[in-house]
N, C-alpha and C positions, 0 to 999 in steps of 0.2 A: 114213365121211365123209372127204373128202380136202380139206384146206385149205392154200392156198399163202399164205405170209406173209414179208414181208421183215425181220421182227424176228427178229434172229440170237441174241438172249438166250433164245428159246424153245426148248426142246429136246423131242426125242421123249419121251413120258412124262409131261411137265409137265400139270399140271392148268390148264386154260384155260377162258375164257368167250368165247363168239363173241356179241358185241352187234350188233344191228341197229338203226340209226336212219335213217329215211328210206329212201335207196337206198344206203346205205353200210353196212359191216360193219367190226368192229373185233375183233382176237383179242388177248386179254390174259391174262397168267398170273395165276392166282389162288391162294390158298392150298389145299394139298391136301386140307384137310378138306371144302372145297367139292365135291370130286368123290367123296367117300365116299358109298355108297349110304344110310348112315344119315343123312346130312345133307340128302337131297333134300326132305323135308317143310319143313326150316327154309329151303332155298333158295327154294322155292315162297313162303313167307311174306315172304321179303325181296325178291321180285321187283320190287315198286315202288320199292325203294331201288336195286337193281341197274339197273333201267331208267333212273333219274334218274342214275347214274353214267355210263351209256352216253350220254345225252342231253348231259351235261357234256363228255364226251370229243369228241363231235361238234361242239358249239359251239367247243371249243378248237381243232380242226382248220379249222373255217370261219375262225376268227380268224387262224390261220396262213396260210390261202390269200388272205385280204384284206389283210395286214399290208403297211403303205405305206413303211416305213423300217426301217432295221437294227435299231433299238431295239424296234420293234413285233414284228419277226420273232423276235427273242431272246426276249422276253416270251412271245410265243405258243408258241414251241417248248418253253420251259419248262413251260408249262401242260399241253400235249400230253404230255411225258415224265412228268409228275405224274399226269395224269387218265387216260391211255390205255395206259401201259406198265408197269403194276405188275409 
């Protein structure tokens, strides 16, 4: 799979997750343990929590898009960095 991202902190070989919410996708770096074959059962078990994180990231991005003043943009941008760019 080939994925294009503007996130410069993600490097080739990093463990990442591709999260899909509605018609959007987010690629974020995760702990390397998540990419180990031995972790796949646990990852499946945690799927609901991972989807919740993806939903929170999406909502933060929506908040950034609808921010109406500098303070709201700053606050929303911080949320995106915290929730989407691990």
